[in-house]
TIVEX-877433 format. One record per residue (C-alpha): residue number from 0; residue in three letters; x, y, z; chain. Coordinates in Angstrom, 1 decimal. Each point is the difference from the previous one (the first is absolute). Last residue first. Example, Ala and Ser with C-alpha at 12.3 -4.5 7.8 and 13.67 -1.06 7.14 Angstrom:
<nodes>
NODE	1	Ser	13.7	-1.1	7.1	A .
NODE	0	Ala	-1.4	-3.4	0.7	A .
</nodes>
This chain:
<nodes>
NODE	114	Glu	-5.5	12.1	-7.1	A .
NODE	113	Tyr	-2.7	0.0	1.2	A .
NODE	112	Phe	-1.7	-3.1	1.9	A .
NODE	111	Ser	-2.8	-2.7	-0.7	A .
NODE	110	Leu	0.6	-4.1	0.2	A .
NODE	109	Glu	-1.8	-2.4	-1.7	A .
NODE	108	Asp	-0.3	-3.4	2.4	A .
NODE	107	Gly	0.9	-3.1	-2.7	A .
NODE	106	Ala	2.5	-1.2	2.6	A .
NODE	105	Lys	-0.7	0.9	3.9	A .
NODE	104	Ile	-0.5	2.9	2.3	A .
NODE	103	Arg	-1.8	-0.8	2.8	A .
NODE	102	Lys	0.9	3.2	1.5	A .
NODE	101	Arg	1.5	-2.1	3.5	A .
NODE	100	Gly	1.7	-2.1	-3.0	A .
NODE	99	Ala	1.4	2.3	-1.9	A .
NODE	98	Ser	1.5	1.3	3.4	A .
NODE	97	Gly	1.7	-2.8	1.5	A .
NODE	96	Ala	3.4	2.0	-0.7	A .
NODE	95	Asn	-0.1	3.4	-0.2	A .
NODE	94	Ile	-0.3	0.9	-3.4	A .
NODE	93	Glu	1.8	0.1	-3.3	A .
NODE	92	Ile	-2.1	0.6	-3.7	A .
NODE	91	Val	1.3	-0.9	-3.5	A .
NODE	90	Tyr	-1.3	1.1	-2.8	A .
NODE	89	Lys	0.4	-0.7	-3.8	A .
NODE	88	Cys	0.1	-3.4	0.9	A .
NODE	87	Lys	0.7	-3.8	-2.5	A .
NODE	86	Lys	-1.2	-3.0	1.6	A .
NODE	85	Val	1.2	-2.3	2.6	A .
NODE	84	Pro	1.1	3.0	1.3	A .
NODE	83	Lys	3.6	-0.4	1.4	A .
NODE	82	Ile	1.4	1.2	3.5	A .
NODE	81	Thr	4.6	-0.6	-0.3	A .
NODE	80	Lys	1.1	-2.2	2.6	A .
NODE	79	Trp	3.2	0.1	2.7	A .
NODE	78	Thr	-2.4	-0.3	3.2	A .
NODE	77	Lys	0.3	-3.9	0.1	A .
NODE	76	Pro	4.1	1.0	0.2	A .
NODE	75	Asp	-0.8	1.0	3.8	A .
NODE	74	Leu	2.6	2.9	0.2	A .
NODE	73	Ser	-2.9	2.6	-0.9	A .
NODE	72	Phe	-2.3	1.2	-2.1	A .
NODE	71	Pro	-3.2	1.1	1.3	A .
NODE	70	Lys	-2.9	-2.7	0.0	A .
NODE	69	Val	-2.3	-0.1	-2.7	A .
NODE	68	Asn	-4.1	-0.7	2.1	A .
NODE	67	Arg	-2.0	-0.2	-2.9	A .
NODE	66	Glu	1.4	-0.2	-3.6	A .
NODE	65	Ile	-3.5	1.3	-1.9	A .
NODE	64	Tyr	-0.6	-1.2	-3.5	A .
NODE	63	Val	-2.3	1.3	-3.3	A .
NODE	62	Val	-2.0	3.1	1.9	A .
NODE	61	Lys	-1.6	2.1	-3.1	A .
NODE	60	Arg	0.8	3.4	-0.1	A .
NODE	59	Arg	-0.6	-0.5	-4.0	A .
NODE	58	Lys	4.0	0.4	-0.7	A .
NODE	57	Asp	-0.2	-2.7	2.1	A .
NODE	56	Leu	0.8	-0.3	4.1	A .
NODE	55	Phe	2.5	-1.1	2.4	A .
NODE	54	Val	-0.4	-0.1	4.0	A .
NODE	53	Val	2.6	-0.7	2.2	A .
NODE	52	Asp	-0.1	-0.6	3.5	A .
NODE	51	Leu	2.3	1.4	1.8	A .
NODE	50	Pro	2.8	-1.0	3.0	A .
NODE	49	Phe	2.2	2.9	1.6	A .
NODE	48	Arg	2.9	0.9	0.2	A .
NODE	47	Met	1.2	0.6	-3.6	A .
NODE	46	Gly	3.4	0.6	-1.1	A .
NODE	45	Phe	-0.2	-2.7	-2.8	A .
NODE	44	Met	-3.8	-1.2	-0.7	A .
NODE	43	Trp	-0.1	-1.5	-3.2	A .
NODE	42	Phe	-2.1	1.4	-2.8	A .
NODE	41	Ser	-1.1	-1.4	-3.7	A .
NODE	40	Trp	-1.2	1.1	-2.7	A .
NODE	39	Gly	-1.5	-2.8	-2.5	A .
NODE	38	Tyr	-1.2	2.6	-2.6	A .
NODE	37	Glu	-2.7	2.5	-0.6	A .
NODE	36	Phe	0.8	3.3	-1.7	A .
NODE	35	Pro	0.5	3.3	1.6	A .
NODE	34	Phe	1.1	-1.1	3.8	A .
NODE	33	Ser	-2.6	1.6	2.8	A .
NODE	32	Phe	1.5	-1.2	3.9	A .
NODE	31	Leu	-2.4	1.0	2.1	A .
NODE	30	Met	1.3	0.3	4.0	A .
NODE	29	Ala	-2.7	-0.4	2.6	A .
NODE	28	Glu	-1.3	1.4	3.2	A .
NODE	27	Asn	-3.1	-1.1	1.9	A .
NODE	26	Lys	1.1	-1.4	3.3	A .
NODE	25	Asn	4.0	2.4	-0.5	A .
NODE	24	Leu	2.3	-1.9	-1.6	A .
NODE	23	Gln	3.2	-0.6	2.5	A .
NODE	22	Gly	3.7	0.7	0.7	A .
NODE	21	Arg	0.7	1.4	-4.0	A .
NODE	20	Gly	3.2	-0.9	-0.9	A .
NODE	19	Met	-0.4	-1.4	-3.7	A .
NODE	18	Leu	-3.5	0.6	-0.6	A .
NODE	17	Gly	0.0	1.0	-4.0	A .
NODE	16	Ile	3.7	1.0	-0.4	A .
NODE	15	Val	0.5	-2.0	-3.3	A .
NODE	14	Lys	-3.6	1.2	-0.8	A .
NODE	13	Arg	0.7	3.8	1.2	A .
NODE	12	Ile	3.3	-0.5	-2.3	A .
NODE	11	Phe	-1.7	-0.6	-2.9	A .
NODE	10	Gly	-2.2	2.7	0.9	A .
NODE	9	Ser	-3.7	-0.1	1.0	A .
NODE	8	Ala	-0.4	-1.8	2.9	A .
NODE	7	Asn	-3.7	0.6	1.4	A .
NODE	6	Gly	-0.8	0.4	3.4	A .
NODE	5	Ala	-3.1	-1.7	0.4	A .
NODE	4	Glu	-3.7	0.5	2.6	A .
NODE	3	Phe	-0.6	-2.9	0.6	A .
NODE	2	Leu	-4.1	-1.9	-0.2	A .
NODE	1	Lys	-2.3	2.5	-1.2	A .
NODE	0	Lys	-3.1	-1.2	-1.0	A .
</nodes>
């Protein structure tokens, strides 16, 4: 079952930029970040214009953590934080806020995708 159409943030610069500055994601659009090894990769919402659900997956593509409805970085100090998984991850998928719930994605689910 296809849940999202994902763009791949390949290369260092593309990973740094990610979705920064974009006005929105389409309903079933996502951004996939693939890393060379499992680690506690962290993300932040600097330069973002809309909230996201951030899904962290291990090397087996199993969901290890979901940070839901992450607000864009703003003048509010509560938004000045990094998002880190509770377990090591190799992949991260950014989707529109609320999408993880609507698609019933939860910790322990295995997702498939092409890199």
